[in-house]
C-alpha positions as CSV (number, residue, x, y, z in Angstrom):
1,X,101.5,75.8,166.6
2,X,103.4,77.0,163.6
3,X,101.9,77.8,160.4
4,X,103.6,78.4,157.0
5,X,102.6,79.1,153.4
6,X,101.2,82.0,151.7
7,X,99.9,83.8,154.7
8,X,101.3,86.9,156.2
9,X,102.4,88.1,159.6
10,X,99.9,90.5,161.2
11,X,102.7,92.9,162.4
12,X,104.9,93.2,159.5
13,X,103.0,91.7,156.6
14,X,105.9,89.3,155.6
15,X,105.2,85.9,154.4
16,X,106.5,82.5,155.6
17,X,106.4,80.7,158.9
18,X,104.6,82.3,161.8
19,X,103.1,81.4,165.1
20,X,99.4,81.7,166.3
21,X,98.5,85.0,168.1
22,X,96.2,83.1,170.7
23,X,98.2,80.1,171.3
24,X,100.3,79.7,174.6
25,X,104.2,79.2,173.9
26,X,107.0,78.6,176.3
27,X,110.2,80.6,176.0
28,X,113.1,80.8,178.6
29,X,110.8,79.1,181.2
30,X,108.0,81.5,180.8
31,X,104.5,81.4,179.0
32,X,103.9,83.7,176.0
33,X,100.6,84.5,174.4
34,X,101.6,87.1,171.7
35,X,98.1,88.5,171.4
36,X,97.8,89.3,175.0
37,X,101.3,90.7,174.9
38,X,100.3,93.2,172.2
39,X,97.4,94.3,174.1
40,X,99.2,94.6,177.4
41,X,102.1,96.7,175.9
42,X,100.5,98.6,173.1
43,X,96.8,98.3,174.0
44,X,96.3,96.8,170.3
45,X,93.7,94.2,170.0
46,X,94.3,92.3,166.7
47,X,91.1,90.6,165.2
48,X,91.5,87.0,164.5
49,X,89.3,85.4,161.8
50,X,88.0,82.1,161.9
51,X,90.1,81.0,159.1
52,X,93.3,81.9,161.1
53,X,95.1,83.1,158.0
54,X,97.5,85.2,159.9
55,X,99.9,85.1,162.9
56,X,103.3,86.6,164.0
57,X,106.8,85.9,162.7
58,X,110.0,85.2,164.8
59,X,111.4,88.8,164.0
60,X,108.3,90.5,165.2
61,X,108.3,88.3,168.3
62,X,111.8,89.3,169.2
63,X,110.8,93.0,168.9
64,X,107.7,92.4,171.0
65,X,109.6,90.7,173.7
66,X,112.0,93.9,173.7
67,X,109.2,96.1,174.0
68,X,107.6,94.3,177.0
69,X,111.0,94.3,178.8
70,X,111.5,97.9,178.0
71,X,108.1,98.7,179.6
72,X,108.9,96.5,182.8
73,X,112.3,98.5,182.8
74,X,110.5,102.0,182.8
75,X,108.2,100.8,185.5
76,X,111.0,99.4,187.7
77,X,113.1,102.7,187.2
78,X,110.2,104.7,188.3
79,X,110.0,102.9,191.5
80,X,113.7,103.3,192.1
81,X,113.4,107.1,191.3
82,X,110.6,107.4,194.1
83,X,112.9,105.6,196.6
84,X,115.8,107.7,195.6
85,X,113.6,111.0,196.1
86,X,112.8,109.8,199.5
87,X,116.3,109.0,200.5
88,X,117.2,112.7,199.1
89,X,114.8,114.2,201.4
90,X,116.0,112.2,204.7
91,X,119.7,113.2,204.2
92,X,121.1,115.6,206.5
93,X,121.1,119.3,205.8
94,X,124.3,120.9,204.4
95,X,125.4,124.4,205.3
96,X,126.8,126.6,202.7
97,X,129.0,129.6,203.8
98,X,130.1,132.2,201.4
99,X,133.6,133.4,202.2
100,X,135.2,136.5,200.9
101,X,138.7,137.9,201.2
102,X,139.3,140.7,203.6
103,X,139.8,143.2,200.8
104,X,136.4,142.6,199.6
105,X,134.1,145.6,200.1
106,X,130.8,144.1,198.7
107,X,129.3,141.7,201.1
108,X,126.0,141.5,199.1
109,X,127.6,139.9,195.9
110,X,126.9,136.3,195.6
111,X,127.4,133.6,193.0
112,X,125.3,130.6,192.8
113,X,127.5,128.9,190.1
114,X,124.7,128.8,187.7
115,X,124.7,132.3,186.3
116,X,125.7,133.0,182.9
117,X,127.0,136.4,181.4
118,X,123.8,136.8,179.1
119,X,121.4,136.5,182.1
120,X,123.2,138.6,184.6
121,X,122.3,142.2,185.4
122,X,125.2,144.3,184.3
123,X,126.3,146.9,187.1
124,X,126.8,150.3,185.7
125,X,129.1,152.7,187.3
126,X,128.1,156.4,186.6
127,X,130.2,159.3,187.3
128,X,128.2,162.7,187.5
129,X,130.0,165.7,186.1
130,X,129.6,169.0,187.6
131,X,127.4,171.2,185.5
132,X,128.9,174.5,184.3
133,X,127.8,178.0,183.9
134,X,129.4,180.6,181.7
135,X,130.2,184.1,183.3
136,X,131.7,186.3,180.7
137,X,134.7,184.4,179.1
138,X,135.3,182.4,182.3
139,X,133.7,179.0,182.9
140,X,132.8,178.4,186.6
141,X,131.7,175.2,187.9
142,X,128.4,175.1,189.6
143,X,128.2,173.7,193.1
144,X,127.6,169.9,193.1
145,X,124.9,168.6,195.1
146,X,126.1,166.2,197.9
147,X,125.9,162.5,196.8
148,X,123.6,160.4,198.8
149,X,126.1,157.7,199.4
150,X,129.6,158.5,198.7
151,X,132.7,156.5,199.3
152,X,136.2,157.8,200.4
153,X,137.7,157.9,196.9
154,X,134.7,159.6,195.5
155,X,135.0,162.3,198.3
156,X,138.6,163.2,197.5
157,X,137.8,163.5,193.8
158,X,134.9,165.8,194.5
159,X,137.1,168.0,196.8
160,X,139.8,168.2,194.3
161,X,137.5,169.0,191.4
162,X,137.5,172.7,192.5
163,X,141.2,172.8,191.7
164,X,140.9,171.5,188.3
165,X,141.8,173.7,185.2
166,X,138.8,174.7,182.9
167,X,140.0,172.5,180.0
168,X,139.9,169.5,182.2
169,X,136.3,170.6,183.4
170,X,135.3,171.2,179.9
171,X,136.6,167.6,178.8
172,X,134.5,166.1,181.7
173,X,131.3,167.7,180.6
174,X,130.1,164.2,179.1
175,X,128.8,161.5,181.3
176,X,131.1,158.5,181.7
177,X,129.6,154.9,181.8
178,X,131.7,152.0,182.9
179,X,130.4,148.6,182.1
180,X,131.7,145.6,183.9
181,X,130.4,142.1,183.7
182,X,129.4,140.2,186.8
183,X,132.0,137.4,186.4
184,X,134.7,140.1,186.1
185,X,133.3,141.7,189.2
186,X,133.3,138.4,191.1
187,X,136.8,137.6,189.9
188,X,138.2,140.9,191.2
189,X,136.7,140.3,194.6
190,X,137.8,136.6,194.6
191,X,134.7,135.0,196.0
192,X,135.0,131.4,197.3
193,X,132.3,128.8,198.5
194,X,133.1,126.5,201.3
195,X,130.8,123.7,202.1
196,X,130.9,122.3,205.6
197,X,128.8,119.3,207.0
198,X,126.4,120.2,209.8
199,X,127.8,117.5,212.2
200,X,131.2,118.9,212.0
201,X,131.7,122.4,210.9
202,X,135.4,122.6,211.4
203,X,136.3,120.2,208.6
204,X,135.8,121.7,205.1
205,X,134.7,119.4,202.2
206,X,136.4,119.8,198.9
207,X,133.9,119.1,196.1
208,X,135.2,118.0,192.8
209,X,132.6,117.4,190.1
210,X,133.6,114.8,187.3
211,X,131.7,114.3,184.2
212,X,131.2,110.4,183.7
213,X,130.8,109.3,180.2
214,X,128.4,106.7,178.9
215,X,131.2,104.1,178.2
216,X,132.4,104.4,181.9
217,X,128.9,103.7,183.3
218,X,128.7,100.6,181.1
219,X,132.0,99.2,182.0
220,X,131.5,99.9,185.8
221,X,128.2,98.2,185.5
222,X,129.8,95.1,183.8
223,X,132.3,94.9,186.5
224,X,129.6,94.9,189.1
225,X,128.1,91.8,187.4
226,X,131.3,90.1,187.4
227,X,132.1,90.9,191.1
228,X,128.7,90.0,192.3
229,X,128.1,86.8,190.2
230,X,129.8,83.7,188.8
231,X,129.5,85.0,185.2
232,X,132.8,85.1,183.4
233,X,133.8,86.8,180.2
234,X,135.2,85.3,177.0
235,X,137.6,87.1,175.1
236,X,137.5,85.3,171.6
237,X,137.4,81.9,170.1
238,X,141.1,81.3,169.1
239,X,143.1,78.7,167.1
240,X,142.8,76.3,170.2
241,X,139.7,77.1,171.8
242,X,138.0,79.6,174.0
243,X,140.4,82.3,175.4
244,X,140.5,83.9,178.8
245,X,139.8,87.5,179.0
246,X,142.3,88.1,181.7
247,X,145.3,86.2,180.3
248,X,146.3,84.5,177.0
249,X,145.3,80.9,178.0
250,X,142.9,79.0,175.8
251,X,140.6,76.0,176.5
252,X,138.9,73.8,174.0
253,X,136.3,73.2,176.4
254,X,134.3,76.3,177.6
255,X,133.6,74.8,180.9
256,X,137.3,74.4,181.7
257,X,137.7,78.1,180.8
258,X,134.9,79.0,183.4
259,X,136.6,77.1,186.1
260,X,139.9,78.7,185.3
261,X,138.4,82.3,185.4
262,X,136.8,81.8,188.9
263,X,139.7,80.2,190.4
264,X,142.7,82.2,189.0
265,X,141.3,85.6,188.6
266,X,139.8,87.3,191.7
267,X,138.4,90.8,192.5
268,X,141.7,92.7,191.5
269,X,141.6,91.4,187.9
270,X,137.9,92.0,187.6
271,X,138.2,95.6,188.7
272,X,140.6,96.0,185.7
273,X,138.1,94.6,183.2
274,X,137.9,96.7,180.0
275,X,140.2,99.3,181.6
276,X,141.8,100.3,178.4
277,X,138.5,100.3,176.5
278,X,137.4,103.7,175.3
279,X,134.6,103.6,172.8
280,X,131.1,102.6,172.9
281,X,131.1,101.7,169.2
282,X,133.4,98.7,169.9
283,X,131.8,97.5,173.0
284,X,130.6,93.8,172.9
285,X,130.9,91.5,176.3
286,X,130.6,87.9,175.5
287,X,129.5,86.4,178.9
288,X,129.3,82.7,180.0
289,X,125.9,82.7,182.0
290,X,126.1,79.0,182.6
291,X,124.5,78.1,185.9
292,X,124.2,81.7,186.9
293,X,123.9,82.7,190.3
294,X,124.5,85.7,192.9
295,X,127.6,85.6,194.8
296,X,126.2,87.7,197.5
297,X,123.2,85.6,198.6
298,X,123.7,82.4,196.2
299,X,120.4,83.1,194.6
300,X,120.3,81.5,191.2
301,X,119.1,83.3,188.0
302,X,117.9,82.0,184.7
303,X,119.6,84.7,182.5
304,X,121.6,88.0,182.9
305,X,118.3,90.2,182.8
306,X,116.9,88.4,185.9
307,X,120.4,88.7,187.7
308,X,120.4,92.4,187.0
309,X,116.9,92.8,188.4
310,X,117.9,90.7,191.4
311,X,121.0,92.9,192.1
312,X,118.9,96.0,191.6
313,X,116.1,95.0,194.2
314,X,117.9,93.0,196.6
315,X,121.4,94.5,196.9
316,X,120.6,98.1,195.8
317,X,122.9,98.1,192.6
318,X,122.3,100.4,189.7
319,X,122.8,99.7,186.2
320,X,122.2,101.7,182.9
321,X,119.1,101.1,181.0
322,X,120.9,100.0,177.8
323,X,123.6,97.7,179.4
324,X,121.7,94.5,178.1
325,X,122.3,95.8,174.6
326,X,125.9,95.0,175.0
327,X,126.1,91.8,176.7
328,X,126.0,88.6,174.6
329,X,125.1,85.6,176.9
330,X,126.2,81.9,176.3
331,X,125.3,78.7,178.0
332,X,127.6,75.7,177.8
333,X,125.2,73.3,179.8
334,X,126.2,70.4,177.3
335,X,128.7,69.5,174.8
336,X,126.5,70.9,172.1
337,X,126.7,74.6,171.0
338,X,123.2,75.9,171.6
339,X,121.9,79.6,171.4
340,X,121.0,80.6,174.9
341,X,118.1,82.7,173.6
342,X,116.4,80.7,171.0
343,X,118.0,77.2,171.8
344,X,119.0,76.6,168.2
345,X,122.1,74.4,167.6
346,X,125.2,75.2,165.7
347,X,128.1,73.3,164.7
348,X,130.8,75.5,166.2
349,X,131.1,78.6,168.3
350,X,132.2,81.0,165.4
351,X,128.8,80.4,163.7
352,X,126.9,81.0,166.9
353,X,128.6,84.1,167.5
354,X,127.5,85.4,164.0
355,X,124.0,84.1,164.8
356,X,123.6,86.3,167.9
357,X,123.5,89.4,165.7
358,X,119.9,88.3,165.0
359,X,118.9,88.9,168.7
360,X,120.9,92.2,169.1
361,X,119.8,94.5,166.3
362,X,121.3,97.6,167.7
363,X,122.6,98.7,164.4
364,X,120.9,97.7,161.2
365,X,122.4,97.8,157.7
366,X,120.4,99.9,155.4
367,X,121.2,97.7,152.4
368,X,120.5,94.1,153.5
369,X,118.6,94.7,156.8
370,X,121.0,92.5,158.9
371,X,121.4,93.6,162.6
372,X,124.6,93.9,164.6
373,X,125.6,94.3,168.2
374,X,127.8,97.5,167.8
375,X,128.6,100.1,165.2
376,X,132.1,98.7,164.4
377,X,130.7,95.3,163.2
378,X,128.4,97.1,161.2
379,X,131.1,99.2,159.5
380,X,133.0,95.9,158.6
381,X,130.0,94.3,157.2
382,X,129.2,97.5,155.0
383,X,132.5,96.8,153.1
384,X,130.7,93.9,151.5
385,X,128.2,96.1,149.8
386,X,130.7,98.4,148.3
387,X,131.2,97.2,144.8
388,X,133.6,98.5,142.1
389,X,136.9,97.7,140.5
390,X,139.5,96.7,143.1
391,X,142.9,95.7,141.6
392,X,145.3,93.3,143.4
393,X,148.5,95.1,144.7
394,X,150.7,92.3,143.5
395,X,149.2,91.0,140.3
396,X,146.9,92.1,137.5
397,X,143.6,90.5,138.9
398,X,140.7,92.8,139.4
399,X,137.7,92.1,141.9
400,X,134.4,93.6,142.4
401,X,134.7,94.0,146.1
402,X,137.4,95.1,148.4
403,X,136.8,92.1,150.6
404,X,137.6,89.6,147.6
405,X,140.6,91.6,147.1
406,X,141.9,91.5,150.4
407,X,141.2,87.7,150.8
408,X,143.1,87.2,147.5
409,X,146.1,89.1,148.6
410,X,146.2,87.4,152.0
411,X,145.9,84.1,150.7
412,X,147.9,84.0,147.6
413,X,150.7,86.7,148.0
414,X,151.1,87.6,151.6
415,X,150.7,84.3,153.3
416,X,151.8,82.2,150.3
417,X,148.5,80.3,150.3
418,X,148.9,79.2,153.8
419,X,146.3,80.9,155.9
420,X,145.8,78.1,158.5
421,X,148.1,78.5,161.5
422,X,148.5,75.9,164.2
423,X,147.6,77.3,167.7
424,X,150.2,75.3,169.4
425,X,153.4,75.8,167.4
426,X,152.7,78.3,164.8
427,X,153.2,76.2,161.9
428,X,151.2,77.2,158.7
429,X,149.2,75.2,156.3
430,X,147.3,75.8,153.0
431,X,144.1,73.9,154.2
432,X,142.4,74.1,157.6
433,X,141.6,70.2,157.6
434,X,145.4,69.7,157.4
435,X,146.0,72.1,160.3
436,X,143.3,70.0,162.3
437,X,145.1,66.8,161.5
438,X,148.4,68.2,162.5
439,X,147.0,69.5,165.8
440,X,145.5,66.0,166.6
441,X,148.4,64.0,165.7
442,X,151.2,66.1,167.0
443,X,149.8,68.1,170.0
444,X,147.0,65.7,171.1
445,X,144.2,68.2,170.4
446,X,140.6,66.8,170.7
447,X,139.2,65.7,167.4
448,X,136.5,67.7,165.8
449,X,133.2,65.9,165.4
450,X,130.4,67.6,163.5
451,X,127.0,65.8,163.4
452,X,124.6,66.1,160.5
453,X,121.3,67.6,161.8
454,X,119.3,65.6,159.4
455,X,120.9,62.1,159.8
456,X,123.3,60.3,161.9
457,X,126.4,60.9,160.0
458,X,129.4,62.6,161.6
459,X,132.3,64.6,159.9
460,X,135.6,66.0,160.9
461,X,135.4,69.4,159.2
462,X,132.8,72.0,158.2
463,X,133.4,71.6,154.5
464,X,132.4,68.0,154.3
465,X,129.5,68.6,156.3
466,X,128.2,71.4,154.1
467,X,128.8,69.3,151.0
468,X,126.9,66.4,152.4
469,X,123.9,68.6,153.6
470,X,123.5,70.3,150.1
471,X,124.1,66.8,148.1
472,X,121.8,64.4,150.1
473,X,119.3,66.7,152.1
474,X,119.0,69.8,150.0
475,X,119.3,68.0,146.7
476,X,121.7,70.5,145.2
477,X,123.7,68.1,143.3
478,X,126.7,69.3,141.2
479,X,126.1,69.8,137.5
480,X,127.8,67.2,135.4
481,X,131.0,68.2,133.4
482,X,130.4,68.6,129.6
483,X,132.5,66.3,127.4
484,X,135.1,68.0,125.3
């Protein structure tokens, strides 16, 4: 039950189409009652008047689903943490032996590897100077009391102090304090730690700690998904079709790409997936999740989230909590291009790819409020909001945005007004419809068929479909030309 009109959403106060809070809806094979979901997640009970003049919009429904999933994730992580703690206490005890060099004289000095200079006690070495008494004009040293604990070197110094000249004894009247830090003391004594297992104390274990970055954790988790399931990545939609992520082959049918990836690229290629990727700001994995199943036990999964939960609980795999924010799933169960999350149909894959930003609002534009998967896409989008005077580098034309200036230079000056390139032979055309006709006639490519969503008419290019929709269904007829 969807309502529209001047009423508002009960969660964000926006007006438009909304859904009832107490009605049961079906999404991704599960039943949803948004009023109950608000109460379970936030303990918020919204009052619903008899007139029923309020509901919840699609944007708030998406955020509510994310909040519910996050709550489930936290509870699941807590169970895993308890299991992990139990495993830690069941592990074998490890002996730690502190070894020092033979020339080390202080056996009581230890280093736990956690001390910092500002928190260490600073050892102070104090040299006591013999008190002097004056007899006439001659200065004679007073007898020094025997030290409580004297080393060999200090004994030699005390014995030779009687033979010192009066000038030397006068210069040593003051107390000398030598301060050495704990790290310098340990460096001088060359302390080492050797860890040996209890089972075999003869073999030493060399422990090397390596800091794992967040991008490395995410990439490793994505590789686990590729190795443990039949999910296949998509690099991009090229001039011919869907391009393989491991080689340069393109297929006009995404189902052919999935068969190619599973048959031609095995474990060695999957272990190198995203090997050269370095930044989290550009991470975005387009994943074909059609007929998803686990390769370890052949258990089917409805979506990527269910697969991750299955691998975590059944096969003891671990995944970062924010992994789902960077995996964009697609399902190609039919010849139609349909969103895997909201089941909305689109005319081609590129428009569907832009639509997926609606479901992944990891980074939000402060100007227009649009969401994007990663920070790099947001930065490219922000160029559209920068206005000013941008002059063409080749002619005298001036544009109000840099995007318009770039498109003008590419179309008119750089590419000689031929921006559409054939994906088979590389020939360029000034119109993409001519490029499509060339690929169909010369290379035998599959004809493009775009169906109108409001009637039964079909078209061979997006421009004709858009013009038909505006003219006959949206009633946006072009203005008549004025007579001269």
